[in-house]
C-alpha positions as CSV (number, residue, x, y, z in Angstrom):
1,M,0.0,-0.1,-0.1
2,L,1.4,3.2,-1.2
3,S,1.6,6.3,1.2
4,P,0.1,9.8,0.2
5,P,2.4,11.6,-1.8
6,T,4.6,14.4,-0.4
7,T,7.6,16.3,-2.0
8,Q,9.9,14.4,0.1
9,S,8.4,11.0,-0.9
10,P,6.7,11.7,-4.3
11,F,4.5,9.4,-6.5
12,A,5.1,8.7,-10.0
13,F,2.8,7.4,-12.9
14,F,5.0,6.2,-15.8
15,H,2.9,6.7,-18.8
16,V,3.6,3.8,-21.3
17,R,2.1,5.1,-24.6
18,K,-1.1,3.5,-26.0
19,A,-1.8,1.5,-22.7
20,G,-4.6,3.8,-21.3
21,G,-2.4,6.1,-19.6
22,L,-3.9,9.4,-20.6
23,T,-7.1,8.2,-19.0
24,L,-5.3,7.5,-15.7
25,R,-3.5,10.9,-15.9
26,K,-6.9,12.7,-16.1
27,I,-8.4,10.6,-13.3
28,I,-5.4,11.3,-10.9
29,N,-5.5,15.1,-11.9
30,A,-9.3,15.2,-11.1
31,E,-9.0,13.2,-7.9
32,L,-6.3,15.6,-6.6
33,D,-8.4,18.4,-7.5
34,N,-11.3,17.0,-5.6
35,Q,-9.1,16.7,-2.6
36,G,-8.5,20.5,-2.7
37,G,-5.8,20.7,-5.2
38,N,-3.1,21.2,-2.5
39,I,-0.9,18.4,-3.7
40,T,1.8,19.8,-6.0
41,R,1.9,17.9,-9.4
42,W,3.4,17.7,-12.8
43,I,0.9,16.1,-15.0
44,P,1.3,17.6,-18.6
45,C,-2.0,18.3,-20.6
46,N,-3.7,18.7,-17.1
47,D,-1.4,20.6,-14.7
48,P,0.4,22.3,-16.3
49,P,-2.2,22.5,-19.2
50,D,0.6,22.4,-21.8
51,C,1.3,19.0,-23.1
52,V,5.0,19.6,-23.7
53,P,7.6,19.2,-22.4
54,Y,6.3,15.8,-21.3
55,S,9.6,13.8,-20.8
56,M,11.6,16.3,-18.9
57,P,10.6,16.6,-15.2
58,P,10.6,20.2,-13.7
59,Y,13.6,21.1,-11.5
60,E,11.2,22.1,-8.7
61,R,10.3,19.1,-6.9
62,K,6.6,17.9,-7.0
63,A,4.6,15.4,-5.0
64,V,3.1,13.7,-8.0
65,Y,4.5,13.2,-11.4
66,A,2.5,11.6,-14.3
67,S,3.7,11.7,-17.8
68,H,5.8,9.9,-20.5
69,V,9.0,10.4,-18.4
70,N,11.8,7.8,-18.3
71,Y,12.2,6.1,-15.0
72,M,16.0,7.1,-14.7
73,E,15.4,10.7,-15.8
74,L,13.1,11.1,-12.7
75,V,15.6,9.4,-10.6
76,S,18.2,11.9,-11.8
77,A,16.0,14.9,-11.3
78,L,15.3,13.8,-7.8
79,R,18.9,13.1,-7.0
80,E,19.8,16.7,-8.0
81,D,17.5,18.0,-5.0
82,V,19.3,18.7,-1.8
83,I,16.6,17.0,0.6
84,D,18.7,13.7,1.1
85,H,22.3,15.0,0.7
86,D,22.7,14.7,4.5
87,D,21.2,11.3,4.9
88,P,24.0,9.3,6.7
89,S,22.8,6.0,5.0
90,L,24.1,7.4,1.6
91,Y,27.7,7.6,3.0
92,E,30.2,4.7,3.4
93,Q,33.7,4.9,4.8
94,K,36.5,3.8,2.8
95,T,40.2,3.4,3.5
96,L,42.7,4.8,0.9
97,A,46.1,3.2,0.2
98,N,47.8,5.6,2.4
99,G,45.7,4.5,5.3
100,K,43.4,7.7,5.3
101,V,39.7,7.1,5.9
102,V,37.3,9.0,3.7
103,D,33.4,9.2,3.4
104,V,32.2,8.1,0.0
105,H,28.8,9.5,-1.1
106,L,26.7,6.6,-2.6
107,L,23.7,6.9,-4.8
108,G,21.4,4.8,-2.8
109,Q,18.4,2.8,-4.0
110,E,16.7,4.2,-7.0
111,S,13.4,2.5,-6.0
112,E,13.5,4.4,-2.8
113,K,13.3,7.7,-4.4
114,F,9.5,7.4,-5.0
115,D,6.4,5.2,-5.3
116,C,5.0,4.4,-8.7
117,I,2.6,2.8,-11.0
118,T,2.4,2.1,-14.7
119,T,0.0,0.6,-17.1
120,L,0.8,-2.1,-19.6
121,R,-0.8,-3.6,-22.7
122,P,-0.2,-6.8,-24.7
123,T,2.8,-6.0,-27.0
124,V,1.2,-6.7,-30.4
125,S,-1.9,-4.8,-29.4
126,R,0.0,-1.8,-28.2
127,V,2.2,-1.7,-31.3
128,V,-0.8,-1.9,-33.7
129,S,-2.6,0.9,-31.6
130,C,0.6,3.0,-31.8
131,W,1.0,2.6,-35.4
132,N,-2.8,3.5,-36.2
133,Y,-2.8,6.4,-33.9
134,R,0.5,7.9,-35.0
135,F,1.2,7.1,-38.4
136,V,-2.5,6.8,-39.8
137,Q,-4.8,8.9,-37.8
138,Q,-2.4,11.7,-36.8
139,H,-0.5,11.9,-39.9
140,G,-3.0,10.7,-42.5
141,Q,-2.2,13.6,-45.1
142,G,0.5,14.3,-47.5
143,S,3.7,12.6,-47.4
144,F,3.1,11.0,-44.0
145,T,0.3,8.8,-45.3
146,M,0.7,5.3,-44.0
147,P,-1.7,2.2,-44.6
148,P,-3.4,0.9,-41.3
149,A,-2.0,-2.0,-39.6
150,E,-4.3,-4.6,-41.2
151,E,-3.1,-4.0,-44.6
152,L,0.8,-4.3,-43.7
153,R,2.4,-7.5,-44.7
154,S,5.1,-9.2,-42.5
155,Q,7.8,-7.8,-44.5
156,D,6.3,-4.3,-44.2
157,W,6.4,-4.4,-40.5
158,T,10.1,-5.6,-40.6
159,N,11.1,-3.0,-43.0
160,L,9.1,0.0,-41.4
161,L,9.0,-0.5,-37.6
162,P,12.5,0.0,-36.9
163,N,12.8,3.2,-39.1
164,Q,9.4,4.8,-38.8
165,Y,9.1,7.7,-36.3
166,D,6.5,10.1,-35.4
167,G,6.4,13.9,-35.2
168,I,8.1,13.9,-31.9
169,S,10.9,11.5,-32.8
170,N,9.5,8.3,-31.1
171,G,9.0,5.0,-32.7
172,C,6.5,2.1,-31.7
173,N,8.9,-0.5,-30.7
174,N,9.9,-1.3,-27.2
175,E,7.7,1.4,-25.3
176,I,8.0,-0.4,-21.9
177,Y,11.8,-0.2,-22.4
178,R,11.6,3.3,-23.6
179,I,10.0,4.3,-20.3
180,F,11.7,2.1,-17.8
181,G,15.2,1.6,-19.4
182,G,18.1,3.5,-18.0
183,S,21.2,3.0,-20.1
184,S,20.4,4.8,-23.3
185,S,18.1,7.9,-24.4
186,D,19.0,7.3,-28.0
187,E,15.8,6.6,-29.7
188,R,17.4,4.8,-32.5
189,Y,18.9,2.3,-30.0
190,V,15.4,1.9,-28.1
191,N,13.5,1.4,-31.3
192,T,16.0,-1.2,-32.8
193,I,17.3,-3.3,-29.9
194,T,16.6,-7.1,-30.4
195,A,17.8,-10.2,-28.6
196,N,20.8,-10.5,-30.7
197,H,22.2,-7.2,-29.3
198,P,25.3,-7.9,-26.9
199,A,23.7,-5.6,-24.3
200,F,20.2,-7.2,-24.5
201,L,20.4,-9.2,-21.3
202,F,21.9,-6.3,-19.3
203,E,19.4,-4.0,-20.6
204,F,16.5,-6.3,-19.7
205,N,17.7,-6.9,-16.2
206,R,18.1,-3.3,-15.5
207,T,14.7,-2.4,-16.8
208,A,13.0,-5.3,-15.2
209,Q,14.3,-4.0,-11.8
210,H,12.7,-0.7,-12.5
211,L,9.5,-1.9,-13.6
212,A,9.3,-4.4,-10.7
213,S,9.5,-1.5,-8.3
214,C,6.0,-0.3,-9.5
215,V,2.5,-1.3,-9.1
216,V,1.4,-2.7,-12.4
217,L,-2.1,-2.1,-14.0
218,M,-3.4,-3.9,-17.1
219,T,-5.3,-2.3,-20.0
220,G,-8.2,-4.7,-21.0
221,R,-8.5,-5.7,-17.3
222,C,-10.1,-2.7,-16.1
223,E,-12.1,-4.1,-13.2
224,E,-9.2,-5.9,-11.7
225,S,-6.9,-2.9,-12.2
226,T,-9.4,-0.7,-10.4
227,K,-9.2,-3.1,-7.5
228,V,-5.5,-3.1,-7.5
229,L,-5.4,0.7,-7.7
230,S,-7.9,1.2,-4.9
231,H,-5.8,-1.2,-2.7
232,F,-2.3,0.1,-3.3
233,M,-3.3,3.8,-3.7
234,P,-6.2,4.5,-1.2
235,W,-5.3,8.2,-1.0
236,L,-6.8,8.5,-4.6
237,G,-10.3,8.0,-3.0
238,D,-13.0,5.5,-3.6
239,G,-14.3,7.0,-6.9
240,V,-11.7,5.8,-9.2
241,D,-13.0,3.8,-12.3
242,L,-10.6,2.6,-14.7
243,C,-13.3,1.2,-17.0
244,R,-14.2,4.6,-18.3
245,V,-13.9,5.2,-22.1
246,H,-10.2,5.7,-22.9
247,E,-8.9,8.8,-24.1
248,N,-6.9,9.0,-27.5
249,E,-8.4,5.9,-28.6
250,S,-7.5,5.2,-32.3
251,L,-10.3,5.7,-34.6
252,V,-8.8,3.3,-36.9
253,E,-8.2,0.8,-34.4
254,R,-11.9,0.5,-33.6
255,T,-12.6,-1.6,-36.6
256,K,-10.6,-4.4,-34.9
257,K,-9.5,-5.8,-38.4
258,Q,-7.3,-8.9,-38.4
259,L,-3.6,-8.5,-39.2
260,Q,-2.0,-10.0,-42.2
261,E,-0.6,-13.7,-41.7
262,G,2.9,-13.5,-40.2
263,A,2.4,-9.9,-39.1
264,E,2.3,-10.7,-35.3
265,D,5.6,-12.6,-35.5
266,A,7.1,-9.7,-37.3
267,I,6.1,-7.3,-34.6
268,L,7.2,-9.5,-31.7
269,E,10.5,-10.2,-33.4
270,Q,11.2,-6.5,-33.0
271,N,9.8,-6.2,-29.7
272,Q,11.4,-9.0,-27.8
273,M,12.4,-6.8,-25.1
274,D,8.9,-5.4,-24.6
275,E,7.4,-8.9,-24.9
276,L,9.7,-10.1,-22.0
277,L,8.8,-7.1,-19.8
278,F,5.2,-7.5,-20.5
279,Q,5.4,-11.0,-19.4
280,L,7.1,-9.8,-16.2
281,G,4.4,-7.1,-15.7
282,T,1.7,-9.8,-16.0
283,A,3.3,-11.9,-13.2
284,I,3.6,-8.9,-11.0
285,F,-0.1,-8.1,-11.8
286,E,-1.3,-11.6,-10.8
287,K,0.7,-11.5,-7.6
288,Q,-1.0,-8.0,-6.7
289,L,-4.4,-9.6,-7.4
290,Q,-3.5,-12.2,-4.8
291,V,-2.6,-9.5,-2.3
292,V,-5.9,-7.8,-3.0
293,A,-8.0,-11.0,-2.6
294,K,-6.5,-11.6,1.0
295,R,-7.6,-8.2,2.4
């Protein structure tokens, strides 16, 4: 169960794109308003009303963060704050070769910087939604015209996904890794990493540690996710309902047309990192439901 957020112990919602996150951001913002609006927050498109910048947390520390911010970007922003610089647990004595004893300042545990939640969605479904929303619905005119997902053959996914970026320079591959990874902010690296990359296992382990420090909700399992949210975040109140209509739902996606033969395999081949992370998130979610059932 997560404690009410404060500037000393903040809360973060890591918004994985096309996983129902904008809806939850609006819910969090509305619930905080209902409580008097005294909890400081950074929720782009809500408070502040501007939607950009959405990936760079403000220097002034807030109690609540909710955006497409990267996990380690938020950790770094909070580390720059002076609040815990005098914490004795962040120092360790070391003896130099000449016998002198010095105090070494440590980074501490990243997960101790804040409480957090995220929402996840099955990999293929998320990629298809991303494609239809970013490259068909949003950029359906002029030279950006792309066919909807159901018209793409497997080789089209293989050729286009690693090289197609939206107007804000993000691709559709490896979104969980994009938000929870920590070793690279190079979008080309994030959008193209596969299991044959020499750093794949290291990157997965690092990202998995970050994801496992958060409460996980599941798009498509809204009733169960509402129970998990109410249990772990009681400070949001009893009126939260994650089964509301989702914001930014792709108009193209609503047709739910079947993908071409081999398309799912082609998508998963380029999203091996995210598929493993999604499986981990599913396991975390099931464990959370067991906790909720025991209360």
